[in-house]
C-alpha positions in Angstrom: -14.4 -9.7 7.6 -14.2 -5.9 7.4 -14.7 -4.0 10.6 -16.7 -0.7 10.7 -13.6 1.5 10.9 -12.2 -0.1 7.7 -15.5 0.2 5.9 -15.7 4.0 6.7 -12.1 4.6 5.8 -12.4 2.6 2.6 -15.5 4.5 1.6 -13.7 7.8 2.2 -10.7 6.6 0.2 -12.9 5.3 -2.7 -14.8 8.6 -2.9 -11.7 10.3 -4.3 -10.6 7.4 -6.4 -13.3 7.0 -9.0 -11.5 7.9 -12.2 -9.9 4.9 -14.0 -6.7 6.9 -14.7 -6.3 7.8 -11.1 -6.8 4.1 -10.1 -4.2 3.1 -12.7 -1.6 5.5 -11.4 -2.3 4.3 -7.8 -1.7 0.7 -8.8 1.8 1.7 -9.8 2.5 4.6 -7.4 1.4 3.0 -4.2 3.6 -0.2 -4.6 6.5 2.1 -5.6 6.1 4.1 -2.4 5.7 1.0 -0.2 8.7 -0.7 -1.8 10.8 2.5 -1.4 10.0 2.6 2.3 10.9 -1.0 2.8 14.1 -0.4 0.9 15.2 2.5 3.0 14.2 0.8 6.3 16.4 -2.1 5.3 19.4 0.0 6.2 18.7 -0.2 9.9 19.4 -3.5 11.6 18.9 -4.7 15.2 19.4 -7.9 17.1 16.6 -9.9 18.8 17.2 -13.3 20.1 20.6 -13.6 18.6 19.2 -12.9 15.1 19.7 -9.9 12.9 16.5 -8.1 11.9 15.8 -5.1 9.7 13.6 -2.3 10.6 11.8 -3.0 7.3 10.8 -6.4 8.5 9.5 -5.0 11.8 7.5 -2.3 10.0 6.1 -4.8 7.4 5.0 -7.2 10.2 3.3 -4.4 12.1 1.6 -3.2 8.9 0.3 -6.7 8.1 -1.0 -7.1 11.7 -2.7 -3.7 11.4 -4.3 -4.6 8.0 -5.5 -8.0 9.5 -7.1 -6.1 12.4 -9.1 -4.0 9.9 -10.0 -6.9 7.6 -8.7 -10.4 8.1 -9.0 -11.5 4.5 -7.4 -8.4 3.0 -4.7 -8.4 5.7 -3.7 -12.0 4.9 -3.5 -11.1 1.2 -1.5 -8.1 2.1 0.9 -10.4 3.9 1.4 -12.4 0.7 2.1 -9.2 -1.1 4.4 -7.5 1.4 6.6 -10.6 2.1 8.2 -10.7 -1.4 8.3 -6.9 -1.4 10.2 -6.9 1.9 12.6 -9.6 0.7 13.2 -7.8 -2.6 13.9 -4.6 -0.7 16.5 -6.3 1.5 18.1 -8.0 -1.5 18.2 -4.7 -3.5 19.6 -2.8 -0.5 22.4 -5.4 -0.2 23.1 -5.4 -3.9 23.3 -1.6 -4.0 26.1 -1.9 -1.5 26.2 1.5 0.1 23.8 3.6 2.1 24.1 6.5 -0.4 23.1 4.2 -3.3 20.1 3.0 -1.2 19.1 6.5 -0.4 19.4 7.5 -4.1 17.2 4.6 -5.2 14.8 5.3 -2.4 14.5 8.9 -3.5 13.8 8.0 -7.2 11.2 5.4 -6.3 9.5 7.5 -3.5 9.3 10.7 -5.5 8.3 8.8 -8.7 5.5 7.0 -6.7 4.2 10.4 -5.4 4.4 12.0 -8.8 2.1 9.2 -10.1 -0.2 9.7 -7.1 -0.6 13.4 -7.8 -0.9 12.9 -11.6 -3.8 10.5 -10.8 -5.5 13.1 -8.6 -5.1 15.7 -11.4 -7.2 13.4 -13.6 -9.6 12.8 -10.7 -10.0 16.5 -10.0 -9.9 15.9 -6.3 -7.2 16.2 -3.7 -5.6 13.1 -2.3 -7.4 11.6 0.7 -4.1 11.5 2.6 -4.1 15.3 2.8 -7.3 15.2 4.9 -6.5 12.1 6.9 -3.0 10.7 7.4 -4.5 7.3 8.1 -5.5 7.1 4.5 -1.9 6.3 3.7 -2.4 3.0 5.6 -5.7 2.4 3.7 -4.2 3.0 0.2 -2.5 -0.4 -0.1 -5.6 -2.1 1.2 -7.7 -0.2 -1.4 -5.7 -1.8 -4.2 -6.4 -5.3 -2.9 -10.1 -4.5 -2.2 -10.5 -3.1 -5.7 -9.1 -6.3 -7.2 -11.4 -8.4 -5.0 -14.4 -6.3 -5.9 -13.7 -6.5 -9.7 -13.3 -10.3 -9.3 -16.7 -10.4 -7.6 -15.2 -11.8 -4.3 -16.1 -9.0 -1.9 -19.6 -7.6 -2.5 -19.5 -6.2 1.0 -16.6 -4.0 0.1 -18.1 -3.1 -3.3 -21.0 -1.6 -1.4 -18.8 0.3 1.0 -16.7 1.6 -2.0 -19.8 2.7 -3.9 -19.1 0.1 -6.6 -21.9 -2.3 -6.0 -22.7 -2.5 -9.7 -19.2 -3.8 -10.6 -19.1 -7.1 -12.4 -16.3 -9.3 -13.7 -15.3 -8.2 -17.2 
């Protein structure tokens, strides 16, 4: 399941994400940021084995492998989440038709996602974990999945690490 590094990072991340409003803004803001990054990375193509690949696919695959290394179960779930997000980003980039339209859409989504993040931390009264540890940017998406699993009563081990061991299904 979760390795020690992930437990420590998750505990650190959770410590500045206690307020329900902060969590709510993160459940929208983080997916917007991740999607925007997949969108902009869809502009770059390269060929491997006679096939056209996008940089967004390479980054998505590397992220899922990294998430799986930290926690196999959450990493697999992240794969199920990131696959349609990657596909949607490629489809949207193609539909937008021009790099300038993709850049414009990326900017709106990326900035909007960060505005939500900082709004949430305003409610929380604590600075974002990312400002103290850049690796927390990699943990953020995992936190959302971990939070859902904890609320559903599926990962008591993570509830303990997150300081939410008293969480029950509502």
